[in-house]
C-alpha positions in Angstrom: 156.7 -41.2 76.1 156.8 -37.7 74.8 160.3 -37.2 76.3 161.4 -40.4 74.4 160.0 -39.2 71.1 161.5 -35.7 71.4 164.9 -37.0 72.4 164.9 -39.6 69.5 163.9 -37.0 66.8 166.4 -34.5 68.1 169.2 -37.1 68.0 171.2 -37.2 64.7 170.8 -41.0 64.6 167.0 -40.6 64.6 167.2 -38.1 61.7 169.4 -40.5 59.7 166.9 -43.3 60.3 164.0 -41.2 59.1 165.9 -40.1 56.0 166.7 -43.7 55.2 163.1 -44.8 55.7 162.0 -42.0 53.3 164.6 -42.9 50.8 163.5 -46.5 50.9 159.9 -45.4 50.4 160.8 -43.3 47.4 162.9 -46.1 45.8 160.2 -48.7 46.5 157.5 -46.5 44.8 159.8 -45.9 41.7 160.6 -49.6 41.5 156.9 -50.5 41.8 155.9 -48.1 39.1 158.8 -49.3 36.8 158.1 -53.0 37.2 154.4 -52.7 36.8 154.7 -50.7 33.6 152.9 -52.5 30.6 155.9 -51.9 28.3 158.2 -53.5 30.8 155.9 -56.5 31.2 155.6 -56.9 27.5 159.4 -56.9 27.1 160.3 -59.1 30.2 157.0 -60.7 31.1 156.0 -64.3 30.7 154.9 -63.8 27.0 157.5 -61.3 26.2 158.2 -60.4 22.5 161.9 -60.2 23.0 162.5 -63.5 24.6 160.0 -65.2 22.3 161.9 -64.1 19.2 165.2 -65.0 20.9 163.9 -68.5 21.6 162.7 -68.9 18.1 166.0 -67.8 16.6 167.9 -70.1 18.9 165.7 -73.1 18.0 166.0 -72.4 14.3 169.8 -72.0 14.4 170.2 -75.1 16.5 168.1 -77.1 14.1 169.4 -75.8 10.8 172.8 -74.3 11.6 171.9 -70.9 10.1 170.6 -67.7 11.5 166.9 -67.0 11.3 166.3 -64.0 9.0 164.1 -61.4 10.7 161.8 -61.1 7.7 161.1 -64.8 7.7 158.0 -66.2 9.4 159.0 -68.7 12.1 156.2 -71.1 11.5 156.8 -71.3 7.8 160.6 -71.5 8.3 160.2 -74.5 10.6 157.7 -76.5 8.5 158.8 -77.7 5.1 159.4 -81.0 3.3 162.8 -82.5 3.9 162.6 -84.6 0.7 163.2 -81.5 -1.4 166.2 -79.3 -1.7 164.4 -76.2 -0.6 165.2 -76.3 3.1 167.7 -73.8 4.5 170.2 -76.5 5.6 170.8 -77.6 2.1 169.9 -74.7 -0.3 170.4 -70.9 0.1 167.7 -69.3 -2.0 169.3 -65.8 -2.0 172.5 -67.0 -3.7 171.0 -69.9 -5.5 173.7 -72.3 -4.3 173.9 -75.3 -2.1 175.9 -75.3 1.1 177.4 -78.7 0.2 179.8 -79.7 -2.5 180.3 -82.8 -4.6 182.9 -84.0 -7.0 182.8 -83.1 -10.7 183.1 -86.7 -11.8 181.3 -89.7 -10.3 183.3 -91.7 -7.8 184.8 -95.0 -9.0 183.2 -98.2 -7.8 
């Protein structure tokens, strides 16, 4: 057994195998430390802040055809009365104009 171990360690193939095993151990420990970092988990985890804001922005733009402004609260932006002209699809509060247009005169009957 001792002769087998000595011949394997003195062989260049055995040295390469040991180096690859050590390299794999180092890369595994770096990966484990990186993926278990709390900042990484808060960014990419199940309740990540990045993907939550991305989801909310996509839902808002799909529903209203406009981009969600970052200073706007998502809950208040998604809940308003549709029977007024104050929703984002119809009225732009920053410019004070509607996104739609009408004729100047009433259409004939």
